[in-house]
Backbone bond lengths (Angstrom), bond angles and torsions (degrees), N, CA, C in turn:
res aa  C-N    CA-C-N  psi(-1)  N-CA   C-N-CA  omega(-1)  CA-C   N-CA-C  phi
1 M - - - 1.461 - - 1.517 109.68 -
2 G 1.303 116.36 141.37 1.446 120.75 178.91 1.515 110.80 -89.32
3 D 1.357 116.82 -159.51 1.444 122.15 179.37 1.533 109.88 -69.23
4 E 1.346 115.85 145.05 1.453 123.79 176.48 1.522 112.13 57.05
5 G 1.315 118.13 31.29 1.447 121.39 175.60 1.505 115.35 78.53
6 L 1.346 118.38 6.43 1.452 119.65 179.23 1.515 109.94 -75.93
7 P 1.315 118.56 140.64 1.462 120.25 178.76 1.509 111.39 -68.55
8 S 1.345 117.10 146.34 1.460 121.87 -178.66 1.510 111.77 -64.89
9 S 1.310 117.55 -25.68 1.458 120.66 -175.70 1.517 113.54 -81.90
10 A 1.339 117.91 -3.89 1.461 123.10 -177.72 1.533 109.32 61.86
11 I 1.318 118.79 -87.70 1.471 121.72 176.66 1.525 107.80 -115.59
12 F 1.293 117.39 116.94 1.446 119.23 179.07 1.521 109.57 -137.52
13 D 1.290 114.60 153.15 1.463 121.59 177.44 1.524 106.48 -141.53
14 F 1.322 116.05 99.29 1.454 120.22 -174.60 1.524 113.15 -86.19
15 L 1.326 117.73 -0.35 1.460 119.64 -179.39 1.522 109.94 -71.24
16 P 1.328 117.80 141.25 1.470 119.87 178.34 1.520 111.43 -68.51
17 E 1.328 114.22 148.85 1.466 118.76 179.00 1.534 109.94 -71.86
18 P 1.352 117.64 136.38 1.481 119.67 178.92 1.525 111.15 -72.68
19 A 1.304 115.18 162.72 1.457 120.44 177.19 1.524 110.28 -69.53
20 V 1.349 115.42 169.08 1.464 119.63 -176.14 1.523 110.88 -64.31
21 E 1.332 115.90 -41.41 1.456 119.22 -176.88 1.521 112.33 -85.02
22 E 1.319 117.76 -2.12 1.456 121.56 -176.77 1.521 110.33 -97.79
23 T 1.314 115.91 134.05 1.462 121.13 179.08 1.524 108.95 -96.38
24 P 1.328 117.26 119.22 1.465 118.10 -179.36 1.520 111.30 -64.76
25 F 1.311 115.59 144.47 1.452 121.10 -176.90 1.522 108.76 -99.79
26 R 1.311 116.81 119.61 1.459 123.87 177.78 1.539 111.89 49.80
27 R 1.304 115.31 56.81 1.460 121.49 178.72 1.529 106.64 -123.12
28 E 1.324 116.96 75.59 1.454 120.45 -171.86 1.530 112.90 -78.40
29 F 1.291 117.36 -47.03 1.457 120.11 -174.51 1.530 108.78 -157.09
30 V 1.328 114.38 167.78 1.463 120.09 175.20 1.521 108.86 -84.09
31 L 1.284 116.05 133.05 1.462 120.28 -175.87 1.527 110.71 -64.31
32 P 1.329 118.83 128.93 1.470 120.27 176.93 1.517 110.76 -70.47
33 P 1.356 117.54 168.11 1.466 119.31 -179.44 1.529 111.61 -57.37
34 S 1.286 116.54 132.49 1.465 122.05 179.17 1.513 107.96 -158.25
35 Q 1.286 116.16 -175.15 1.441 120.33 179.31 1.524 111.11 -72.69
36 M 1.333 114.53 161.27 1.455 119.70 -177.49 1.526 111.04 -61.67
37 F 1.316 116.30 -35.71 1.467 119.38 -179.29 1.520 110.60 -64.16
38 Q 1.328 117.19 -38.35 1.452 120.59 177.93 1.528 111.11 -66.15
39 N 1.335 117.74 -36.57 1.467 120.62 176.16 1.522 110.89 -62.01
40 I 1.308 115.49 -46.04 1.463 119.39 -178.75 1.530 110.49 -63.35
41 R 1.331 116.47 -41.92 1.470 119.51 177.96 1.528 111.18 -62.24
42 Y 1.319 115.41 -41.21 1.463 119.58 -177.19 1.519 111.01 -63.88
43 Y 1.336 117.67 -50.08 1.460 120.61 -175.73 1.529 111.96 -75.81
44 T 1.320 117.12 -27.88 1.459 118.76 175.69 1.520 110.82 -69.57
45 A 1.328 116.62 -38.13 1.463 120.14 -179.98 1.520 111.99 -66.69
46 R 1.323 118.04 -21.56 1.462 121.60 -177.61 1.529 112.62 -108.60
47 Y 1.317 116.52 12.95 1.469 119.97 177.67 1.525 109.43 -87.78
48 P 1.327 120.15 140.20 1.480 128.02 -4.74 1.529 111.59 -72.08
49 W 1.330 115.84 147.05 1.455 121.17 -166.50 1.529 113.53 -81.77
50 F 1.298 118.99 -17.09 1.464 120.47 -176.32 1.519 111.30 -127.19
51 G 1.276 115.60 43.12 1.449 118.54 176.85 1.512 111.15 164.87
52 P 1.279 118.58 162.36 1.469 121.42 179.64 1.524 110.81 -70.91
53 A 1.307 115.19 149.64 1.457 120.92 179.40 1.524 110.30 -78.85
54 T 1.304 116.06 130.73 1.462 121.20 177.51 1.519 109.25 -88.24
55 S 1.309 114.30 168.78 1.471 119.57 -179.68 1.522 110.94 -66.32
56 E 1.349 116.12 -34.89 1.467 118.64 178.79 1.534 110.93 -67.68
57 Q 1.329 116.08 -39.18 1.455 118.62 178.47 1.520 111.56 -67.00
58 M 1.316 117.44 -36.67 1.459 120.25 179.05 1.522 111.46 -64.35
59 K 1.337 117.07 -31.48 1.455 120.16 179.04 1.523 112.64 -81.34
60 D 1.336 115.95 -16.87 1.461 120.38 -177.09 1.525 109.28 -76.89
61 N 1.343 115.29 134.69 1.470 119.52 178.05 1.531 112.67 -65.13
62 C 1.332 117.37 -24.42 1.456 120.68 178.51 1.519 112.54 -65.83
63 F 1.329 115.89 -15.41 1.457 119.99 178.91 1.532 111.20 -60.31
64 F 1.346 117.83 -27.59 1.459 122.09 179.14 1.538 112.51 -105.66
65 V 1.317 116.14 -23.91 1.470 118.96 -176.29 1.522 111.33 -79.95
66 L 1.316 117.62 -45.79 1.471 120.92 -173.85 1.530 113.40 -63.71
67 P 1.342 120.90 -44.35 1.474 118.30 177.87 1.525 112.98 -59.22
68 T 1.333 116.06 -38.55 1.467 119.24 178.58 1.533 111.08 -64.42
69 L 1.333 116.69 -45.32 1.464 119.82 -179.24 1.525 111.58 -66.75
70 Y 1.322 116.94 -38.90 1.462 120.08 177.84 1.541 111.07 -63.65
71 T 1.321 116.75 -40.60 1.470 120.30 179.72 1.523 111.01 -65.54
72 V 1.332 116.59 -43.75 1.470 120.45 178.39 1.524 110.47 -64.19
73 C 1.318 117.18 -43.41 1.464 120.63 179.62 1.527 111.15 -63.40
74 A 1.341 117.07 -40.50 1.463 119.82 178.76 1.522 111.18 -63.42
75 E 1.334 116.39 -39.89 1.461 119.28 179.50 1.534 111.27 -66.37
76 W 1.319 117.39 -38.77 1.465 120.37 176.81 1.528 111.27 -64.35
77 L 1.322 117.40 -39.89 1.464 120.49 179.18 1.526 111.40 -65.73
78 V 1.340 116.45 -39.44 1.468 119.51 177.03 1.521 110.41 -64.96
79 L 1.338 116.86 -40.85 1.461 120.29 178.04 1.522 111.21 -63.64
80 C 1.316 117.31 -40.82 1.470 120.12 177.68 1.524 111.67 -62.65
81 H 1.319 115.98 -37.83 1.468 119.25 177.08 1.533 110.49 -63.75
82 K 1.316 117.58 -39.90 1.458 121.06 178.61 1.526 110.99 -66.58
83 I 1.336 117.43 -43.29 1.471 120.67 178.36 1.523 110.51 -61.32
84 K 1.311 116.57 -41.45 1.468 120.65 179.51 1.520 111.45 -61.05
85 Q 1.319 116.92 -41.76 1.461 120.20 178.15 1.527 111.41 -64.43
86 C 1.333 117.34 -44.17 1.471 120.56 -179.05 1.524 111.08 -64.14
87 L 1.324 117.51 -45.10 1.463 120.20 -179.81 1.526 111.10 -65.56
88 S 1.316 117.63 -36.61 1.469 119.97 176.32 1.523 110.58 -63.25
89 C 1.336 116.78 -37.75 1.460 120.84 177.66 1.522 110.41 -64.21
90 Y 1.345 118.34 -44.85 1.465 121.42 178.55 1.529 111.11 -62.13
91 E 1.316 116.45 -45.44 1.464 119.86 -178.43 1.525 111.40 -65.18
92 T 1.328 117.49 -35.44 1.466 120.21 177.17 1.520 110.68 -65.48
93 K 1.317 117.76 -42.35 1.459 120.88 178.83 1.521 110.89 -64.82
94 Y 1.339 117.55 -38.31 1.465 120.15 176.62 1.522 110.63 -65.77
95 H 1.327 116.50 -37.66 1.465 119.30 -179.20 1.525 110.94 -66.28
96 V 1.340 116.72 -36.17 1.464 120.07 -179.78 1.521 110.35 -75.68
97 H 1.322 116.84 -44.68 1.462 120.54 -176.12 1.522 107.74 -146.40
98 D 1.325 117.80 112.72 1.458 121.19 -172.11 1.514 112.83 -66.77
99 T 1.335 118.37 -26.22 1.461 120.56 -174.43 1.519 112.57 -98.69
100 I 1.331 118.19 17.23 1.464 118.47 -175.93 1.525 111.41 -67.01
101 L 1.332 117.02 -37.71 1.462 118.69 -179.59 1.513 112.19 -75.14
102 T 1.323 118.50 -20.19 1.448 120.49 175.78 1.515 111.67 -79.93
103 Q 1.330 117.48 -15.97 1.454 121.12 -179.21 1.518 112.29 -98.86
104 D 1.304 118.74 -27.73 1.462 122.89 -177.42 1.522 108.46 -114.84
105 R 1.319 116.44 111.99 1.462 120.12 -176.53 1.521 112.42 -72.15
106 R 1.333 118.39 -14.69 1.464 118.77 175.74 1.518 110.74 -62.65
107 Y 1.327 116.85 -38.47 1.458 119.73 178.57 1.521 110.65 -69.59
108 W 1.340 117.39 -31.70 1.462 119.53 175.43 1.521 109.91 -58.89
109 R 1.334 116.17 -49.72 1.466 119.55 -177.36 1.528 111.19 -64.58
110 S 1.338 117.10 -42.39 1.464 119.95 -178.80 1.524 110.96 -62.99
111 E 1.338 115.80 -46.53 1.464 119.28 -178.60 1.530 110.72 -66.32
112 S 1.334 117.76 -36.88 1.463 120.48 177.61 1.519 111.06 -66.33
113 N 1.335 116.45 -36.36 1.474 119.43 177.37 1.525 111.23 -63.56
114 W 1.338 116.18 -43.13 1.467 118.51 178.45 1.524 110.62 -61.12
115 R 1.321 117.56 -40.35 1.471 120.16 179.76 1.519 111.31 -62.90
116 G 1.335 117.09 -32.11 1.460 119.54 179.13 1.515 113.59 -81.88
117 Y 1.339 116.68 -32.66 1.458 120.00 -175.86 1.527 113.06 -79.76
118 L 1.330 116.59 -39.40 1.470 119.32 -171.77 1.532 113.46 -58.57
119 P 1.346 120.59 -46.17 1.470 118.05 177.40 1.530 112.97 -60.13
120 Q 1.341 116.78 -38.20 1.465 118.84 178.84 1.525 110.79 -66.08
121 W 1.315 116.70 -43.11 1.467 119.18 179.87 1.523 111.50 -65.14
122 K 1.324 116.17 -38.46 1.460 118.98 179.11 1.535 110.41 -63.65
123 N 1.325 117.10 -40.95 1.468 119.70 176.97 1.528 111.04 -63.71
124 M 1.335 117.13 -37.53 1.457 119.91 178.03 1.527 111.00 -65.10
125 V 1.324 116.41 -40.66 1.468 119.43 178.41 1.520 110.42 -65.59
126 D 1.331 117.39 -40.83 1.472 120.53 178.46 1.534 110.85 -60.47
127 E 1.322 115.34 -45.01 1.469 118.35 179.73 1.532 111.16 -65.63
128 T 1.342 116.60 -39.48 1.467 119.15 178.32 1.520 111.14 -63.53
129 L 1.333 115.69 -40.66 1.468 118.88 179.01 1.529 110.94 -62.72
130 E 1.307 117.05 -40.15 1.455 119.99 177.19 1.535 110.96 -61.59
131 Q 1.351 116.19 -40.37 1.462 119.45 178.35 1.531 111.39 -67.56
132 V 1.328 117.68 -35.59 1.466 120.65 178.49 1.524 110.32 -65.71
133 I 1.323 116.34 -43.34 1.473 119.57 178.95 1.528 110.65 -63.32
134 A 1.347 115.77 -40.91 1.463 118.71 177.44 1.528 111.58 -65.97
135 A 1.333 116.57 -37.56 1.473 119.16 178.79 1.520 111.32 -67.89
136 E 1.317 117.16 -33.42 1.468 119.45 177.57 1.520 110.70 -62.42
137 D 1.316 116.27 -45.67 1.467 119.03 179.49 1.528 112.53 -64.90
138 K 1.343 115.75 -27.11 1.461 119.12 -173.70 1.524 113.21 -93.82
139 Y 1.358 117.10 -38.16 1.463 119.66 -170.38 1.521 114.24 -110.95
140 A 1.340 118.86 -20.21 1.466 120.38 -176.07 1.526 109.69 -78.23
141 T 1.327 114.40 91.72 1.462 119.42 -179.60 1.527 112.35 -97.27
142 S 1.308 117.80 -31.05 1.465 121.19 -179.30 1.517 110.30 -98.42
143 S 1.319 115.62 163.06 1.468 120.37 -179.69 1.522 111.53 -66.81
144 K 1.347 116.39 -37.43 1.465 119.12 178.85 1.519 111.47 -66.02
145 A 1.324 117.55 -39.51 1.471 120.87 177.80 1.521 110.73 -64.76
146 K 1.339 115.63 -40.24 1.459 118.12 177.74 1.525 111.10 -63.11
147 E 1.317 116.58 -39.24 1.462 120.18 178.88 1.536 111.15 -63.20
148 M 1.331 115.78 -41.26 1.465 119.61 178.69 1.518 111.36 -67.00
149 F 1.330 118.37 -36.98 1.452 121.27 177.14 1.528 110.57 -67.34
150 V 1.318 117.25 -36.75 1.465 119.75 176.89 1.526 110.67 -62.08
151 D 1.334 117.11 -40.93 1.464 120.72 177.03 1.532 111.20 -63.82
152 L 1.329 115.64 -41.51 1.463 118.95 179.14 1.524 111.16 -64.13
153 I 1.319 116.92 -43.42 1.468 119.75 -179.44 1.520 110.79 -63.83
154 S 1.338 117.36 -40.25 1.464 119.45 178.05 1.532 111.15 -64.88
155 D 1.339 117.52 -36.85 1.467 120.47 177.78 1.521 111.09 -66.54
156 F 1.325 117.66 -42.89 1.466 119.83 -179.98 1.531 111.13 -68.12
157 K 1.324 117.03 -34.05 1.463 118.60 175.27 1.530 110.85 -66.98
158 R 1.313 116.51 -35.36 1.467 119.38 175.76 1.525 110.74 -65.92
159 I 1.323 116.29 -38.33 1.471 119.77 176.17 1.527 109.77 -64.02
160 Q 1.338 116.89 -39.66 1.461 120.51 176.53 1.522 111.68 -57.93
161 S 1.311 116.41 -49.38 1.458 120.12 -179.57 1.528 111.52 -63.87
162 M 1.325 117.51 -36.27 1.460 120.57 177.45 1.524 110.88 -65.77
163 M 1.321 117.86 -40.58 1.463 120.72 177.64 1.530 110.90 -63.01
164 S 1.330 117.66 -40.89 1.470 120.66 177.42 1.527 110.64 -64.14
165 E 1.324 116.38 -40.81 1.464 119.82 177.67 1.531 111.10 -64.19
166 F 1.331 116.61 -41.33 1.461 119.79 178.53 1.523 111.06 -62.89
167 Q 1.337 116.84 -38.40 1.461 119.84 178.65 1.520 111.18 -63.16
168 V 1.324 116.96 -41.47 1.467 120.62 177.76 1.527 110.78 -63.46
169 R 1.325 117.18 -40.75 1.466 120.44 -179.64 1.524 111.38 -67.68
170 V 1.332 116.42 -39.15 1.469 119.55 177.62 1.528 110.47 -65.30
171 D 1.331 117.36 -41.55 1.471 120.13 176.94 1.527 110.83 -62.20
172 R 1.334 116.96 -38.61 1.464 119.59 178.16 1.534 111.37 -65.92
173 I 1.333 116.42 -39.61 1.468 119.65 176.40 1.524 110.78 -64.15
174 E 1.341 116.57 -40.40 1.467 120.03 178.79 1.523 110.66 -63.50
175 T 1.332 117.00 -40.46 1.460 119.98 178.82 1.527 110.98 -63.22
176 R 1.318 116.71 -42.85 1.467 119.90 179.04 1.524 110.80 -67.27
177 K 1.318 117.45 -35.11 1.462 120.26 177.97 1.524 110.53 -65.09
178 I 1.337 116.91 -43.51 1.466 120.00 178.45 1.526 110.59 -63.85
179 A 1.338 116.84 -41.34 1.465 120.17 177.99 1.529 110.94 -62.75
180 A 1.339 117.00 -40.00 1.465 119.71 178.69 1.525 110.99 -66.11
181 Q 1.332 117.11 -38.91 1.463 120.33 177.53 1.526 110.88 -64.71
182 Q 1.325 117.31 -42.17 1.455 119.86 178.59 1.529 111.64 -64.96
183 H 1.348 116.03 -39.22 1.465 119.29 177.46 1.524 111.12 -64.23
184 E 1.312 116.50 -41.23 1.461 119.56 178.82 1.522 110.96 -65.78
185 A 1.354 117.38 -40.25 1.460 120.19 177.93 1.527 111.33 -64.81
186 A 1.345 116.76 -39.41 1.466 119.75 177.74 1.531 111.42 -64.61
187 T 1.335 116.86 -38.69 1.460 120.32 177.79 1.522 110.92 -63.60
188 Q 1.316 116.93 -42.91 1.456 120.13 177.35 1.527 111.43 -64.60
189 S 1.335 117.16 -37.93 1.462 120.22 178.42 1.527 111.58 -64.47
190 V 1.331 116.75 -40.24 1.470 119.68 177.64 1.521 110.87 -64.59
191 A 1.345 116.17 -41.03 1.464 119.02 178.11 1.524 111.30 -63.26
192 E 1.338 117.43 -41.26 1.461 120.51 176.82 1.523 111.23 -63.34
193 S 1.326 117.04 -39.41 1.464 120.31 178.36 1.523 111.58 -62.68
194 H 1.331 116.85 -40.45 1.468 119.71 177.57 1.524 111.18 -63.65
195 R 1.320 116.84 -40.15 1.459 119.41 178.54 1.517 111.79 -65.07
196 V 1.337 116.65 -41.45 1.472 119.65 177.64 1.522 110.76 -63.80
197 T 1.330 117.28 -37.72 1.467 120.35 178.02 1.524 111.33 -63.10
198 R 1.330 116.14 -41.53 1.470 118.65 177.79 1.520 111.27 -63.14
199 L 1.351 116.79 -42.14 1.461 119.73 177.86 1.522 111.56 -63.03
200 T 1.330 117.12 -36.38 1.469 120.14 178.73 1.520 111.22 -64.62
201 W 1.333 116.67 -43.00 1.467 119.23 177.95 1.523 111.09 -64.51
202 L 1.320 117.24 -39.85 1.465 119.26 177.22 1.524 111.55 -62.13
203 A 1.354 115.78 -42.02 1.467 118.90 177.70 1.521 110.99 -64.32
204 T 1.337 117.64 -39.65 1.464 121.07 179.03 1.531 111.65 -62.23
205 I 1.331 116.10 -34.32 1.473 119.49 -179.55 1.517 111.71 -78.51
206 F 1.324 117.53 -42.56 1.456 120.00 -171.14 1.522 113.88 -85.20
207 I 1.321 119.35 -19.74 1.472 119.46 178.87 1.523 111.20 -63.36
208 P 1.340 121.29 -51.34 1.482 118.62 177.51 1.523 112.92 -64.91
209 L 1.340 116.94 -33.51 1.458 117.71 177.13 1.521 111.11 -64.95
210 T 1.320 116.68 -38.03 1.464 120.07 177.33 1.525 111.17 -65.31
211 F 1.333 116.45 -39.03 1.456 119.63 178.80 1.535 111.51 -64.57
212 V 1.329 116.75 -43.16 1.468 120.33 179.38 1.527 110.21 -64.16
213 S 1.345 115.80 -41.29 1.467 117.87 178.90 1.523 111.19 -63.92
214 S 1.329 117.60 -34.34 1.466 120.03 176.85 1.525 110.88 -67.65
215 L 1.336 117.68 -35.15 1.467 119.79 175.99 1.524 111.31 -66.18
216 F 1.316 116.73 -43.22 1.461 119.71 -179.69 1.526 112.55 -67.06
217 S 1.343 116.17 -26.82 1.459 118.70 -178.11 1.525 113.64 -79.26
218 M 1.349 117.69 -5.77 1.466 119.43 -177.70 1.525 112.47 -76.03
219 T 1.312 118.22 -25.22 1.467 120.80 -177.64 1.522 109.37 -155.46
220 D 1.310 114.68 156.87 1.463 119.90 177.46 1.517 112.29 -80.75
221 D 1.299 116.45 -26.37 1.464 121.22 -178.19 1.526 108.43 -94.92
222 V 1.348 117.29 99.23 1.456 120.86 -177.26 1.516 111.20 -69.37
223 G 1.327 116.44 -27.75 1.469 119.19 -177.91 1.519 112.98 -63.95
224 R 1.339 117.28 -26.23 1.469 119.24 -178.15 1.520 112.87 -75.19
225 I 1.353 117.96 -17.96 1.472 119.39 -178.79 1.530 111.09 -107.66
226 M 1.340 117.55 17.89 1.457 119.56 177.76 1.518 111.45 -63.03
227 G 1.329 116.50 -35.58 1.469 118.74 177.13 1.520 111.90 -63.77
228 T 1.325 115.82 -38.24 1.470 119.42 177.04 1.523 111.43 -63.57
229 F 1.364 115.07 -42.04 1.460 118.68 177.98 1.521 111.76 -60.66
230 R 1.347 114.74 -44.39 1.467 117.99 -177.76 1.526 110.82 -63.00
231 M 1.325 116.08 -44.80 1.466 119.35 -178.99 1.534 110.84 -64.61
232 Y 1.336 116.41 -40.65 1.463 119.22 -177.92 1.527 111.08 -65.31
233 F 1.335 115.79 -51.28 1.455 117.79 -177.99 1.515 112.21 -69.17
234 G 1.321 117.30 -28.95 1.464 120.05 176.57 1.509 112.87 -65.42
235 I 1.324 116.90 -27.88 1.471 120.55 179.41 1.537 111.06 -99.55
236 A 1.332 116.43 -40.31 1.467 119.76 -172.88 1.526 112.35 -72.59
237 V 1.343 117.67 -39.76 1.460 119.01 -177.66 1.523 111.95 -64.42
238 P 1.339 119.85 -47.32 1.480 118.64 175.70 1.526 113.13 -59.57
239 L 1.341 116.60 -38.78 1.457 118.71 178.21 1.526 111.29 -64.86
240 A 1.329 117.44 -40.03 1.461 120.18 178.96 1.530 111.20 -64.86
241 I 1.353 116.27 -41.99 1.467 119.70 178.51 1.529 110.78 -63.94
242 A 1.325 116.40 -42.21 1.465 120.12 178.44 1.532 110.82 -63.21
243 S 1.334 117.13 -38.11 1.470 120.39 178.81 1.520 110.98 -64.61
244 L 1.331 117.11 -43.19 1.463 119.82 178.63 1.526 111.90 -63.84
245 L 1.338 116.60 -38.71 1.462 119.88 178.03 1.524 111.63 -64.83
246 V 1.337 115.73 -39.13 1.463 118.99 179.10 1.530 110.40 -66.29
247 I 1.335 116.50 -40.00 1.460 119.47 179.51 1.523 111.17 -64.24
248 R 1.339 115.70 -40.25 1.465 119.38 -174.12 1.518 112.52 -79.66
249 W 1.317 117.66 -46.83 1.469 120.04 -173.25 1.530 113.40 -121.94
250 G 1.303 117.81 2.99 1.461 119.26 -176.80 1.507 112.90 -73.21
251 S 1.303 117.62 149.87 1.463 123.48 176.65 1.521 109.42 -87.69
252 P 1.332 117.96 165.56 1.469 119.22 178.34 1.518 113.50 -59.21
253 A 1.338 117.87 -22.57 1.466 119.85 -178.71 1.520 112.15 -69.28
254 V 1.350 117.17 -28.24 1.467 119.63 -177.35 1.521 111.53 -96.80
255 K 1.300 118.54 3.44 1.455 120.23 178.32 1.523 111.92 -61.64
256 P 1.353 120.28 -42.40 1.474 118.34 176.60 1.530 112.57 -60.53
257 I 1.356 117.06 -35.52 1.470 119.39 177.50 1.522 110.18 -62.23
258 Y 1.314 115.40 -40.52 1.457 119.22 178.52 1.533 110.99 -63.34
259 E 1.336 116.80 -39.36 1.453 119.39 179.33 1.529 110.52 -65.61
260 Y 1.349 116.99 -43.26 1.464 119.05 177.82 1.530 111.39 -64.03
261 T 1.332 116.33 -33.05 1.459 119.51 178.14 1.519 111.00 -65.99
262 L 1.316 116.50 -40.60 1.455 119.23 176.74 1.522 111.53 -63.62
263 I 1.319 116.77 -40.33 1.476 120.13 178.15 1.524 110.31 -63.42
264 L 1.337 116.01 -43.43 1.466 119.73 178.85 1.526 111.10 -62.58
265 K 1.325 116.15 -41.32 1.463 119.97 178.77 1.529 110.46 -63.72
266 F 1.322 116.74 -39.04 1.453 120.10 179.40 1.528 111.34 -63.75
267 Y 1.343 116.93 -45.07 1.468 119.15 -179.80 1.524 111.84 -69.38
268 M 1.313 117.14 -32.38 1.463 119.31 175.98 1.524 110.68 -64.50
269 Q 1.344 115.71 -41.50 1.459 118.76 178.50 1.522 110.50 -61.95
270 I 1.336 117.26 -42.58 1.467 120.35 178.24 1.529 110.34 -62.95
271 Y 1.320 116.32 -40.14 1.454 119.76 -178.08 1.528 111.37 -63.93
272 F 1.322 116.06 -46.07 1.463 119.34 -177.70 1.520 112.46 -69.59
273 T 1.317 117.75 -35.33 1.461 119.93 -175.36 1.517 113.98 -87.99
274 R 1.344 117.55 -28.05 1.460 120.04 -172.67 1.533 113.63 -107.33
275 F 1.341 118.73 -32.43 1.458 119.77 -170.22 1.531 113.15 -115.55
276 R 1.315 118.16 -52.96 1.453 119.98 -170.38 1.528 111.96 -65.13
277 E 1.334 115.44 -46.81 1.458 117.67 -177.03 1.522 111.95 -67.71
278 P 1.317 121.23 -44.48 1.475 119.39 175.40 1.521 113.07 -60.54
279 L 1.360 117.23 -38.67 1.474 119.03 178.01 1.517 111.28 -63.66
280 R 1.329 117.55 -39.50 1.449 120.18 179.75 1.521 110.88 -66.94
281 Q 1.313 115.93 -38.24 1.460 118.81 178.21 1.537 111.05 -65.02
282 K 1.347 115.28 -40.28 1.475 118.22 178.56 1.530 111.14 -64.27
283 R 1.340 118.42 -38.83 1.464 120.84 178.03 1.530 110.73 -63.41
284 E 1.318 116.25 -41.64 1.457 118.68 178.99 1.526 111.29 -66.03
285 E 1.336 116.16 -38.81 1.459 118.46 177.85 1.527 111.14 -63.66
286 R 1.357 117.39 -41.22 1.460 119.41 177.91 1.526 111.63 -65.49
287 K 1.351 115.74 -38.10 1.460 119.58 178.78 1.535 110.35 -63.68
288 R 1.311 116.80 -43.31 1.471 119.33 179.04 1.526 111.38 -65.41
289 A 1.331 114.31 -38.26 1.472 116.65 177.73 1.521 111.83 -64.12
290 A 1.334 115.76 -39.61 1.473 119.06 179.55 1.531 111.04 -67.06
291 M 1.323 116.84 -39.43 1.456 120.16 177.68 1.511 110.37 -66.55
292 G 1.282 118.79 -33.59 1.464 120.33 177.32 1.502 111.78 -68.99
293 L 1.324 118.63 -35.68 1.460 121.93 177.22 1.503 111.63 -67.86
294 D 1.359 116.80 -37.93 1.445 118.90 179.88 1.524 110.08 -65.93
């Protein structure tokens, strides 16, 4: 059923076409879209559909039960046809491009709706089938009525199997959607990792350059701090090489040594850039002042 009780098929006529030599009985037009109750009234008023109603048929309770069951069964079959078309469309889009549902949220909502509707519809079909079986035991008194009930039961069982098949297909689509989302997330994670790696290399290059620029900015006369440069590189380069060796081939037991080495290197850098060089400059300034006084 569609919105506001309208049938999904809009205009449908499930009655079989009569033969060429057969004149249809009270078959004026195809019923326009209306509510389900109006459909049942219309087809019940014209039952039996291919001949005049006899007095025995009018007294039979199946005269009112069968048109209702046929109308409900026809509506379920039309709905199953619509579900089959929609699921085929989703599966085709997945076959062409696996990540289409991860990019378009409209497909997310549609697929989620099918997952919610199908179990409810299957339960409705199960309950209807139970009512049909009970009606057969209660109302099917003639052989022809029993034959018609057998056809109805086989149709409802076919609808049951179709609903189960649709549920399996929806679950398969959901599994592929989750796999596509995970693949997309993994691709984004790899891209982020590459960006972080590039930033790490940039930091590795610019940190020593920044340190050297800070050394050069301490004084205009670079020749006076050559001793500082020699002492720094004489200690820092071996420590850096030892740190790289520990990272590459060191065992977990020497990891704390590597951490202490990094701390020592950090404090040495602070000492050379913040304390030793300014103190040396102050000593030279005092020496020059004393020589000027003499």
